C-alpha positions in Angstrom: 0.1 0.0 0.0 1.3 3.5 -0.8 2.0 5.8 2.0 0.2 9.2 1.7 2.5 12.2 1.8 1.2 14.7 4.4 1.6 17.6 1.8 -0.3 15.8 -0.8 -3.8 16.7 -1.8 -6.2 14.4 -3.6 -8.6 15.6 -6.4 -11.6 15.0 -4.2 -10.2 17.4 -1.6 -10.0 20.2 -4.2 -13.8 20.0 -4.7 -13.2 21.3 -8.2 -14.6 19.5 -11.4 -11.3 19.0 -13.3 -12.9 17.1 -16.1 -11.3 14.1 -17.5 -8.2 13.2 -19.4 -8.0 10.8 -22.3 -5.7 9.7 -25.0 -7.0 11.3 -28.1 -4.4 10.1 -30.6 -0.7 9.4 -31.0 1.1 11.9 -33.1 4.7 12.0 -34.5 7.0 14.9 -34.3 8.9 15.5 -37.6 12.5 16.4 -38.0 11.6 20.2 -37.8 9.9 19.6 -34.5 6.4 20.1 -35.9 3.3 17.9 -35.3 -0.2 17.7 -36.8 -3.2 17.9 -34.6 -5.8 15.4 -35.9 -8.7 16.9 -37.7 -11.3 15.2 -35.3 -9.5 16.7 -32.3 -9.3 20.2 -33.9 -13.1 20.1 -34.7 -13.9 18.8 -31.2 -11.8 21.6 -29.6 -13.0 24.3 -32.0 -9.5 25.0 -33.2 -9.4 26.9 -36.5 -6.7 28.0 -38.8 -5.2 31.2 -37.4 -6.1 30.5 -33.8 -3.5 31.4 -31.2 -2.6 28.7 -28.8 -0.7 28.9 -25.5 1.7 26.1 -24.7 1.8 25.3 -21.0 4.2 22.8 -19.4 4.0 21.1 -16.0 7.5 20.6 -14.7 8.8 18.4 -11.9 12.3 17.5 -10.9 13.6 19.6 -13.7 11.8 17.6 -16.3 8.7 18.4 -18.4 6.0 15.9 -17.5 3.0 17.4 -19.2 2.3 19.7 -22.1 -1.1 21.4 -22.7 -2.4 23.7 -25.4 -4.9 26.3 -24.5 -6.7 28.7 -26.8 -5.2 32.1 -25.9 -8.6 33.7 -25.7 -9.7 31.0 -23.3 -6.5 31.6 -21.2 -7.4 35.4 -21.2 -10.9 34.7 -19.8 -9.3 32.3 -17.1 -6.8 35.0 -16.1 -9.4 37.8 -16.0 -11.7 35.5 -14.0 -9.1 34.9 -11.3 -7.3 38.3 -11.3 -10.3 40.5 -12.1 -11.8 40.2 -8.6 -8.5 40.6 -6.9 -7.6 43.8 -8.9 -11.1 45.3 -8.2 -10.6 44.7 -4.5 -7.1 46.2 -4.5 -8.4 49.3 -6.3 -10.8 50.1 -3.5 
């Protein structure tokens, strides 16, 4: 049985719907470092030509363990949603 680290937090303790993760496809990186997102995934995610994407990495022990793509307009909304109330409170 795995011992629980006293600093660890489980997903159910966060009380936040974090959605689900799933393997969508396996892609190949070419010699230039480029990859193609499958059409089905682009359609599902609403990604269109010209959309700006933000690449976010999760690092641990000096290694990148996860890479996520977020539409830049969605990230802007997330930041405004978190920082907006804080900035409003600070300006009082």
